[in-house]
N, C-alpha and C positions, 0 to 999 in steps of 0.2 A: 461809308456812313449812310448814304442814300439807299444802298441796296438793303442794309439792315432794316431801315424804316419801312421799305416796301415789303420785305418779308414779314415784319411784324404786323403791318396792316393787313397782309394777306391772311395771316393766321387769325387775326381778330375777325375779319370778314367771314372766314370759314367757320369759326366757332359760332359767330352770330347766325350763320345759315342753318344751324341745328337747333331745332325747337325742342329743348330738353323738357320743358313743361308739357308739351303735347305728347311726347313719348311717355312721360310719367303718367299722364291721364289715361293713355291707352292701356298701359299696364294695369292701372287701377280698375279699369272696366273689366279686365280679365282676372280680377283678384280671386275669384272662386277657384280657378285652376291652381293658384298658389296655396290656397287654404287646403287643397287636397294633396298636392305633391309635396309640400314642405314638411308636414307632419309625418308623411310616409318616409321621406328622406331622413328625417330626424330619428325615427325608429330604426331604420336600417343602419344609420351611422352609429347609433348607440350600440346595436348588436355587433357591428364590426369592431368598434373601439373596445368593447368588453371582451371580445374574442381574442384580441392580441395579448399574449402573456406579458405580465409586468417584468421588468428587468432592472438591475441595479448596476452601478458603476463605481469602480475603485481606481484611484490613481496613485502610483508610487513614483517618487522623483528621486533620482540618484545623481550625485556629482562625482565623476570619476577623477582619480588622481592623474594629472597630466604632467608628463615629463617634458622639459624643454631642452633645446639644444645647448643652452648655457649651463645646464645642471646635470651633473653626473648622478644617476639614480643610486649609485652605490658609494657615493663620496664619503659618507660618515663611517661605514664599515671599513672602507679601504684605508682611511687614516688610522683607524684603530688597529687594523691588522699589521700595517707597517710598523706601528709602535711595538707590536708583539713579535716582529720578525717574520710575519707571514706574508706571502706574496699577495699583491693587490688583485682585486677582482678585475677581470677583463670583460667589460660590458660596453655596449654601444649606446651612445646618447640618443634618446628618442627612438629606440629600436622597436617600438610596438607597431606591428603591421596592421592590426585591427583597431582603427581609430573609432571613437564613439559615433561618428556619422555613418559608420557601416553597421552599427548594431541593428537597425531596423531590417536590413537585408539578412543579417544573421538570424534574427528571430523569425523571419518568414521562410527560412530554409526548411526543407522537409525533415532533415536530421534533428533540428532543434524542436520542431513541433511534435515529431514522433516521440522525442524524449519526455514530453509532458504526459504521454499516455498513462504512465504508471504512477503519477502523482496521486497520493491518497487524499480524498476529500471526505469531509464529514459536516453535515449541515447543523449538527447539534440540536436537532428538532426531536422532541420526545414523542410527538404525535405521529409524524411522518419521517422517521429517521432514514438518513441516507449515509451509508458508510461504504465507499467503494473507490475504485480508481477513476481518474478523470475520463478515460475512454468509455468505460461502462456508464458513467454518469451522463455523458453527452449522447450516448446511444439509446439509453433506456429511461432516462428521467427528465427529458426535456418536454415542455408543453409547447404545442404548436396550434395555430388557428384551425378551426374546423374545415376551412376550405383547403388548407394544406393537407389535412388528413384525407379529404375526399380525392384530391388530385393524386396523392401518394397511393391511395387504394386503387385508383384507375391504372396507374403505371405498374403496380404490382400484379394486377390482374392480367395486364397485357404481357408482362414478362413471364407469367406462368403459362400463358398460351403459346408464346413463341418458343422455338427450340433453344435449349441452353447451349452456351459455348463450352466446349470441353475444357478449354484453357482456364475458364473462370472456375470450373469445378475443382481444378487442381489446387487452388488457393484455399488455405485454412485460416478463417478469421480468428480462430482461437490461438493460433501460433503467435509467437512474439513478432511484433511489427518490424519490418525491414524497410527503411526509408527508400531504398532503391527498387523495391518490389512490393508496393502496397496493393491490397485488395480494394475492391470498389467501396466497401464499407469504411475501410481505413482511410482511403483517399477522401471520402466525404467528411469524416471526422477531422481530418487535417484542414480541410477548407473551412469547417465550422470554427476550429480553434483560431485559424488565421483571421477570421472576422471578429472573434471575441477578444483576442489579445493583440493589442496594437502598441508598437514602440515608436516613439518620436524623439528626435534629438534637436535641441536648440543649436543652430549653427554658430551662434555667437558665444554662448556660455557653455556649450556641450553638456547641459543638463539633460539627463535621460529621463523621459516620462514613459512609464509603462501603464497603459490604460486597459483595464479588464472589465468586460461586461458579462453579466450572468443573471440567471433568473432567481438564484438564491443568494441573499446578501452575505451569508457566512462563507459559502463556497467561493463567492466572488473575491472576498478578502483573502481567503486561503490561496487561491490561484495567483492573485497579485503578488503575494509574498513568495510563493514557490517559484513563480516565473522569474522574479527578481533574483532569487538565490541561484536558480539554474543558469541565468545569464552570467552572474558573477563567477560561478564555478567553471563555466565554459571558457571565459576570458582568462581566468586564473590558470586553467589547464593549458591553454594555448601559450600564455606568456612564460610559464614555468616548465614547459615540456622539454625544451632543449637543456635547460639548467638541470632538470631532474635526471635526464639521461647522462649528462656529464657527472653528476653526483653519484649515480649508480655505478658508472665505470670506475670512478675513483674509489668507491666503497669496495668494489671487487679487488682492486689492486691493494687497497689498505688491508683488507682481511687476509689476502695472500701474504703480504709482507709481514703482518703480525704473526701469522702461523710460522713462517720461516724464521723470524727472529726468536720466537718462543722455542722452536726446535733447536736453533743454534745455541741459545742460552742454556737449554737443558743438556745439550751435548757437552758444553764446557764444564758445567757443574758435575756431570757424571764422570767426565775424564779426570777432573780434579779430585773427586772423591775416591776414584779407583787408584790414583797414582799420587796421593798426597805426600808419601814418604820418599818419593824418588827425586833425585837431584841431577840425574844424567842430562847431558846436553840434548839428546834426542827428545827427552820428555819436555824440556824447556821449549825447544823449537816447535814441537807439536802443540804445546799449550798456547804459544804465541799465535800459531796459525789459526787455531780454533777461536781465540779471542779476536784476532783480526777479522775473521769471517763473521763473527757475532757482531762486531762493530759495524761492518758493512751492512749487515742485515738490519741493525738498529737505525743506521742512517737512512736506509730506504724506508723503513717503517715510520720514522719520524717525519720524513718528507711527505709521505702519503697522508699522514695524520694532519699535517698542515694544509695539504691540498683539500682534504675532506672537510676541514673547518671552513676553508674558503668556498668550496662548492655548496655547502649547506647554507652559508650566509648569502651566497648569490641567489639561491632558490627563494629565500625569504625576501630578499630585496626585489626580486622580480614579481612577487605577488602584488597584484593591483589593489589599491585601497579605494573604497567607495564610501562616500558620505551620504547617508540616507537623509534627504531633505524633508521628505514627506512619506512616512511609512504607511503600510496597509492597515486600514481599520474597517470594521463592519459598517456599511452605510445604513443610516437610519431612515432615509427617504428613498423612494423609487426614482430612478432616472427616467423612466418612461414606461409605457407610451404616454404621450401627451393627449389624453383622450378628449379633452375639451377642444383642442385644436383640430383633432380628427373630425369630430362631430361638426364643428363650425365650418371646416373646410368643405365637407361633403354637402352640407346645407347650402352654402354659398355657391358651390359648383352647380347644384341642381337649380337654384334660383337663376343663375346666369344663363344656363342652357335653355331653361324654359322662357326667360325673357327674350333671349335671342330668337327663339322660335316664334314667339308672338310678334316680335318686331322685324321679322325676316324681310318683309316687303319694304319697310322703311330703311333697313340697312342696305338692301339692294339699291334703293333709290339714291341713298347718300353716296354709295360707291359709284353709281353711274354718273351722278352729277359731278362728283369729284374728278372722274376721268374726262368728262366732257369739258370741264373748266381747264384741266391741264392741256387738252388738245387745243382749246381756244387760245390759251396763253402761248402755246408753241407757234400757232399761226400768226 
C-alpha cells in the first residue's frame, strides 16, 4: 500500500514537472510554421485520399448441416428401404473429413482460387460495360493509385532492360491456368483474389462468412454469390465422390445384368415359339434349363436394381445442405476508403512531427532530467 502511494506521488510530481502551458505558448509563437505546413499537408492528404480507388464489400453467411455421432445421416432412407426389402445404406456417422473450420484453408488453396478465374462477371453498367471473366477483370479493369502506376512503370522499365529468363518465356498466359504451374501474372492474380475474398468460420456456431471486396458493387455481389456456390460445389463433390464411384460401379453391373436377363428372356421366348407343338422330354428339359437360367439372370438383375436404388439414395444423402443466413446483395454504400480519416490522420501526423521538431530541445531536457532523477533514486 505504501509503495502504491509513493508511485502515485512520483507520477504526480513528474507530471507537475512538465509545464504544458509553457510548451503550448512556445508552439503558439511558432504558429506561422503551422499556417504554412498544415494547409500544404491538407492538400497533399486530399490528393492522396482521392487517388485511392473506392471499394465495396459484400458478406455472405452460410450455416452448414452438421452431422453428429448420435445421428445416422441416412437413417430416414434406411428405414424406408428396409420396409421395401432393400438393403440398408452403409454409411459412417460423422464421416465428413472437411469440417467447416477447414474451409478458410480450402478457399486459400491455389486450386480453389484458380477455379475462380473463369467466373463470368458483368457490371450491368450501360456507360462503361464490363462483361468478361474474373481473371481478365482483375488484370485489365482495376483502378490503382497514381503512385502504384509510377512504381509499376519503373519496374517494367527495369525488366525490359534486364535479360529475360528463358524459362519465363516458355509460359503462355493465354493458356488455361494450372494451379501447380502458374505464370507470374497468374500468381499475381491469385494473390489479388486471396486478398479480395476472405472466408471466416465461427468456431462456436460454425457459421461460414464469405467476405468479398471489389471496386464495382455489382461484380462484388456476383463474386460473393459465385464463390459461395463454388465452395458448396467443392464440398458436395468431395462428400459424394466415393458414393458416386460406388453408384457408377453398381450401374455398370446393373446394365450388364439387365442385358443378360433380356437376352435370356428372348432366348426362352424364341425357343418356345420355335417348339410350341413339341412334347418330347428333351424339349421339356431344355425349356426348363432355359427358364432356370433366365430366373438366375432375373435374380441377379433384381439384386443389382436394389443396389442401384440404394447407391443413388446414398449419393443424395451425402450431399451437404447449406442454409443461407445472409445472401449476396449489391451494396448501396462504399466500404472505403475512409477519406476523412486519411486526411485527418495525415494532418495530425504533420502537426505532431512539426511540434516535436519545435520542442526538440525541451523534449531532450525532459528526457535528460528524467534519467537524472532515475539515477538519483537508484543512489
